[in-house]
C-alpha positions as CSV (number, residue, x, y, z in Angstrom):
1,M,55.8,138.0,226.2
2,N,57.5,135.4,228.3
3,E,58.7,136.7,231.7
4,R,61.8,135.9,233.7
5,T,61.5,134.9,237.3
6,S,62.1,137.6,239.8
7,I,65.4,137.6,241.8
8,V,65.1,139.0,245.3
9,N,67.2,141.6,247.0
10,V,70.4,141.7,245.1
11,S,70.6,145.3,243.9
12,G,71.9,147.0,247.1
13,D,72.8,144.6,249.8
14,H,73.4,141.1,248.4
15,E,76.3,140.2,250.8
16,E,74.5,141.7,253.8
17,T,71.4,139.6,252.9
18,I,73.3,136.3,252.5
19,V,75.1,136.9,255.9
20,Q,71.8,137.6,257.6
21,L,70.1,134.6,256.1
22,A,73.0,132.4,257.3
23,R,72.7,133.8,260.8
24,H,69.0,133.1,260.9
25,L,69.5,129.5,259.6
26,G,72.0,128.8,262.4
27,T,72.9,125.3,263.5
28,N,69.7,124.2,265.2
29,K,69.3,120.5,264.2
30,I,65.5,120.5,263.7
31,R,65.7,123.7,261.7
32,R,68.4,122.3,259.5
33,K,66.4,119.1,258.9
34,L,63.4,121.1,257.8
35,F,65.5,123.4,255.6
36,R,67.1,120.4,253.9
37,V,63.7,118.8,253.2
38,V,62.2,122.0,251.7
39,Y,65.2,122.4,249.4
40,G,65.4,118.8,248.5
41,R,64.0,117.1,245.5
42,G,60.7,118.3,244.1
43,A,59.2,121.7,243.5
44,K,55.7,121.4,244.9
45,P,54.9,123.0,248.2
46,R,54.6,120.6,251.1
47,S,52.6,120.6,254.4
48,K,54.2,120.4,257.9
49,R,53.1,116.8,258.1
50,Q,54.7,115.9,254.8
51,I,57.9,117.7,255.8
52,M,58.0,115.9,259.2
53,I,57.6,112.5,257.6
54,E,60.4,113.2,255.1
55,A,62.6,114.5,257.8
56,G,62.0,111.5,260.0
57,I,60.4,113.4,262.8
58,Q,57.6,111.8,264.7
59,D,54.3,113.6,264.5
60,S,53.7,113.9,268.2
61,G,52.7,116.9,270.4
62,A,56.0,118.3,271.5
63,N,57.7,117.5,268.2
64,A,54.8,119.0,266.2
65,Q,55.0,122.3,268.1
66,Q,58.8,122.5,267.8
67,V,58.6,121.9,264.1
68,Q,55.9,124.5,263.7
69,N,58.1,127.0,265.7
70,E,61.0,126.3,263.4
71,L,58.9,126.6,260.2
72,D,57.6,129.9,261.4
73,H,61.2,131.0,262.1
74,L,62.3,130.0,258.6
75,S,59.4,131.7,256.9
76,K,59.6,134.8,259.0
77,H,63.3,135.3,258.0
78,H,62.6,134.6,254.3
79,L,64.5,131.3,254.2
80,I,61.4,129.5,253.0
81,V,58.1,130.7,251.6
82,K,54.8,130.0,253.4
83,V,51.7,129.8,251.2
84,E,48.0,128.9,251.8
85,N,47.0,125.4,251.0
86,N,44.7,125.7,247.9
87,G,43.7,122.1,248.2
88,S,46.8,120.6,246.5
89,V,47.6,118.7,249.7
90,K,44.7,116.7,251.1
91,D,45.8,116.4,254.8
92,G,43.9,119.3,256.3
93,S,46.9,121.6,256.5
94,R,46.1,125.3,256.3
95,N,49.6,126.3,255.1
96,L,52.2,124.8,252.8
97,Y,56.0,125.6,252.6
98,Q,58.1,125.9,249.5
99,K,61.5,127.1,248.2
100,D,62.5,130.7,247.9
101,Q,64.2,131.1,244.5
102,S,66.8,133.5,245.7
103,V,67.7,131.3,248.7
104,R,67.8,128.3,246.4
105,A,70.3,130.0,244.1
106,N,72.6,130.9,247.1
107,R,71.8,127.8,249.3
108,E,75.3,126.4,249.5
109,E,76.8,129.8,250.5
110,I,74.2,130.3,253.1
111,I,74.9,126.9,254.7
112,R,78.6,127.5,254.5
113,L,78.4,130.8,256.4
114,A,75.9,129.3,258.9
115,D,78.4,126.6,259.6
116,N,81.3,129.1,259.9
117,P,80.2,132.4,261.5
118,K,83.8,133.6,261.5
119,A,83.8,133.4,257.7
120,A,80.6,135.4,257.7
121,D,82.2,138.1,259.9
122,R,85.0,138.5,257.3
123,I,82.6,139.3,254.4
124,P,82.4,143.0,253.5
125,T,78.9,144.4,253.4
126,K,77.4,147.8,252.9
127,R,77.4,148.3,256.7
128,R,80.8,146.7,257.3
129,F,83.6,147.7,254.9
130,I,86.7,145.6,254.9
131,V,89.8,146.5,252.9
132,R,92.5,143.9,252.4
133,G,95.3,145.0,250.1
134,E,95.1,145.9,246.4
135,L,92.6,144.8,243.8
136,A,93.4,141.8,241.6
137,T,94.2,144.2,238.8
138,R,97.7,145.0,240.3
139,G,100.6,144.3,238.0
140,V,98.8,145.5,234.9
141,T,100.9,148.5,233.7
142,R,99.8,151.3,231.3
143,R,102.1,149.8,228.7
144,T,100.3,146.4,229.0
145,L,96.9,148.1,228.7
146,R,98.0,150.1,225.6
147,A,99.0,146.8,224.0
148,R,95.5,145.3,224.6
149,R,92.4,146.0,222.6
150,R,89.9,148.5,223.8
151,L,86.3,147.3,224.0
152,S,83.0,149.3,223.8
153,V,79.8,147.6,225.0
154,L,76.3,149.0,224.4
155,Y,74.2,147.5,227.2
156,L,70.5,148.0,226.6
157,S,67.9,147.0,229.1
158,A,64.1,147.4,229.5
159,S,61.4,146.2,231.9
160,P,58.3,148.2,230.9
161,D,55.6,145.7,232.1
162,P,54.6,146.5,235.7
163,D,52.9,143.2,235.9
164,A,56.1,141.3,235.1
165,P,59.0,143.4,236.4
166,L,62.6,142.2,235.8
167,R,65.7,142.8,237.9
168,V,67.6,144.1,235.0
169,D,68.9,146.9,237.2
170,A,70.4,144.4,239.5
171,E,71.9,142.5,236.6
172,T,73.6,145.6,235.2
173,R,75.0,146.5,238.7
174,L,76.5,143.0,239.0
175,V,78.0,143.2,235.6
176,Q,79.5,146.6,236.4
177,E,81.1,145.3,239.6
178,A,82.4,142.2,237.8
179,I,84.1,144.4,235.1
180,R,85.5,146.8,237.7
181,G,87.3,143.9,239.4
182,S,88.7,142.4,236.2
183,R,92.3,142.5,234.8
184,Y,91.7,144.8,231.8
185,R,88.9,146.9,233.3
186,D,90.5,150.1,232.1
187,N,90.2,149.0,228.5
188,V,86.4,148.2,228.8
189,T,83.8,150.9,228.5
190,V,80.1,149.9,229.1
191,H,77.5,152.3,227.9
192,Y,74.3,151.5,229.9
193,S,71.0,152.5,228.4
194,P,68.0,151.6,230.6
195,A,64.4,151.8,229.5
196,A,65.8,151.3,226.0
197,N,64.0,151.4,222.7
198,I,65.0,151.4,219.0
199,G,66.1,155.0,219.3
200,S,68.5,154.0,222.1
201,L,70.0,151.4,219.9
202,L,70.5,153.7,217.0
203,N,71.9,156.5,219.2
204,G,74.3,154.0,220.8
205,L,75.6,152.7,217.4
206,N,76.2,156.3,216.3
207,D,77.8,157.5,219.5
208,H,79.9,154.6,220.6
209,R,80.6,152.2,217.7
210,P,80.3,149.3,220.1
211,Q,81.8,145.9,219.4
212,I,79.1,144.3,221.6
213,V,75.5,145.1,221.6
214,H,73.6,143.6,224.6
215,F,69.9,143.5,225.4
216,S,68.4,142.4,228.7
217,G,64.6,142.2,229.1
218,H,61.5,140.3,228.1
219,G,61.5,138.5,224.8
220,S,59.6,136.0,222.6
221,D,60.2,133.9,219.5
222,D,60.0,136.9,217.2
223,A,60.7,140.1,219.2
224,I,62.2,141.8,222.2
225,S,60.2,144.1,224.5
226,A,61.6,147.6,224.5
227,D,60.3,150.6,226.5
228,T,58.3,153.5,225.1
229,G,60.1,155.7,227.6
230,S,56.9,157.0,229.2
231,V,57.3,158.0,232.9
232,S,53.7,158.0,233.9
233,A,52.5,155.0,231.8
234,P,55.3,152.8,230.6
235,T,54.3,150.3,227.9
236,I,56.0,147.8,225.7
237,E,57.5,148.8,222.4
238,A,58.0,145.4,220.6
239,I,61.0,145.3,218.3
240,D,60.6,142.4,215.9
241,F,63.8,140.7,214.8
242,D,63.5,142.0,211.2
243,L,63.6,145.5,212.5
244,L,66.3,144.7,214.9
245,A,68.5,143.3,212.1
246,K,67.9,146.4,209.9
247,A,68.9,148.7,212.9
248,L,72.1,146.7,213.5
249,A,73.0,146.9,209.8
250,A,72.3,150.7,209.6
251,T,75.9,151.7,210.6
252,D,79.3,151.8,209.0
253,V,80.8,150.0,212.0
254,P,78.5,147.0,212.8
255,P,79.0,145.2,216.1
256,S,80.8,141.8,216.0
257,V,78.9,140.3,219.0
258,I,75.2,140.5,219.8
259,V,73.9,139.3,223.2
260,L,70.1,138.9,223.6
261,N,69.7,138.0,227.3
262,S,65.9,137.4,226.9
263,C,63.5,134.6,226.6
264,K,63.5,132.5,223.4
265,S,65.8,135.0,221.6
266,I,67.1,132.1,219.5
267,G,64.3,133.1,217.2
268,A,66.5,136.0,216.1
269,A,69.3,133.7,214.9
270,K,68.4,133.6,211.2
271,R,67.8,137.3,210.9
272,L,70.9,138.5,212.8
273,A,73.4,135.9,211.6
274,K,76.0,137.3,209.2
275,P,79.7,136.4,208.4
276,G,82.1,137.4,211.2
277,R,79.4,137.9,213.8
278,V,78.8,136.0,217.0
279,L,75.4,135.6,218.6
280,V,74.6,134.8,222.2
281,V,70.9,133.9,222.5
282,M,68.5,131.9,224.7
283,S,66.9,128.8,223.4
284,A,64.0,128.9,226.0
285,S,62.6,131.1,228.8
286,I,65.4,132.2,231.2
287,S,65.0,133.2,234.8
288,D,66.3,136.4,236.3
289,V,68.7,134.5,238.4
290,A,70.2,132.6,235.4
291,A,70.3,135.7,233.3
292,A,72.1,137.8,235.9
293,S,74.5,134.9,236.7
294,F,75.4,134.4,233.0
295,A,75.9,138.0,232.2
296,T,78.0,138.7,235.2
297,R,80.5,135.9,234.6
298,F,80.5,136.4,230.8
299,Y,81.6,140.0,231.0
300,A,84.0,139.4,233.8
301,A,85.8,136.8,231.6
302,I,85.8,139.1,228.6
303,A,87.3,142.0,230.7
304,S,90.0,139.6,231.9
305,G,91.2,138.8,228.3
306,Q,89.4,135.5,227.9
307,S,88.1,134.5,224.5
308,I,84.4,134.7,223.6
309,K,84.1,130.9,223.9
310,A,85.7,130.8,227.3
311,A,83.5,133.7,228.5
312,F,80.4,131.9,227.2
313,D,81.5,128.7,229.0
314,Q,82.1,130.6,232.2
315,G,78.7,132.1,232.0
316,V,77.1,128.6,231.7
317,V,79.2,127.4,234.6
318,A,77.9,130.3,236.7
319,I,74.3,129.2,235.9
320,G,75.1,125.7,237.1
321,A,76.8,127.0,240.2
322,A,73.6,128.9,241.1
323,S,71.9,125.5,241.2
324,I,69.6,126.4,238.3
325,D,68.6,123.8,235.8
326,E,69.0,126.2,232.9
327,V,72.6,125.4,231.7
328,D,71.4,124.5,228.2
329,T,69.5,127.7,227.7
330,P,72.3,130.0,226.5
331,Q,73.5,129.3,222.9
332,L,76.7,130.5,221.2
333,L,76.2,130.8,217.5
334,F,78.8,131.7,214.8
335,D,79.7,130.8,211.2
336,S,82.7,129.0,209.7
337,T,84.7,132.3,209.4
338,I,85.0,132.6,213.2
339,D,87.0,130.6,215.7
340,P,85.4,131.7,219.0
341,T,88.4,130.2,221.0
342,K,90.6,132.8,219.4
343,M,88.2,135.7,219.4
344,V,89.5,138.0,222.2
345,L,88.0,141.4,222.6
346,T,90.3,143.0,225.2
């Protein structure tokens, strides 16, 4: 099965982490030059000498020591990653330096807060709670909510492979928070089912009659990776797309939207497509960062009364805003009986 790239430290203290990274980056000119070079073009790790050349810093005694001190500072505080030189750089360097994917995804915000410490002090974190007025949902009356549609979402997730763990727990938390802050949050019910398998899907269809069925986890061209549910020895329970299609059809109230937030799930398109149904699938492998960014914005838009098309487009924008070159991975599929610009679920 294809694996998604891990996302670091977003499940409990994301805001705290970003603020701390910004403080450690600071405004030191040499440090900033090195940071910009590491997060510039190219994905290959580079040696200190290569970084100094690209940064326009002369390779002399005092400069070399100062650069080493700043590289040590950046790697110590997890702003960059230090790895051993495996021979890929032939200049005698023992260590190489490369991007941290989580920092890369939040680079602009880290720099903004490093440039503006007062703005960092105004950000609520788990250690510093800041309350400013009411939520953005003010002004939505009970009468307004009763006039809107009610939406049920069955949100399945699985990460049974200990050698390729996914941050699906972080993704579901971010989605939950996004819906909580949305305009029609009281009309949206999300039924989370972690360590899910085929039984979880069938139970969810029976119990909740969801309009949306969502799966987050590993996937391939012909299956998704569910969880056997074992506590001591979790293993993969592959659900091929033929079986998935039969399960989704085995209900009197079939879902109208299927979201497969897993690698290469476009392989399910032919088996799951049916008149009146919308599919959101991935055309290639997708990273954890991209998957979480897409899902968070997609459900925030739906819970705000946006159409399926607008919600999908916002999810793609969120991937692009995270500086990830995966904006073409999500695909919105539907037949001629559906106008996704007019399909509103809340």
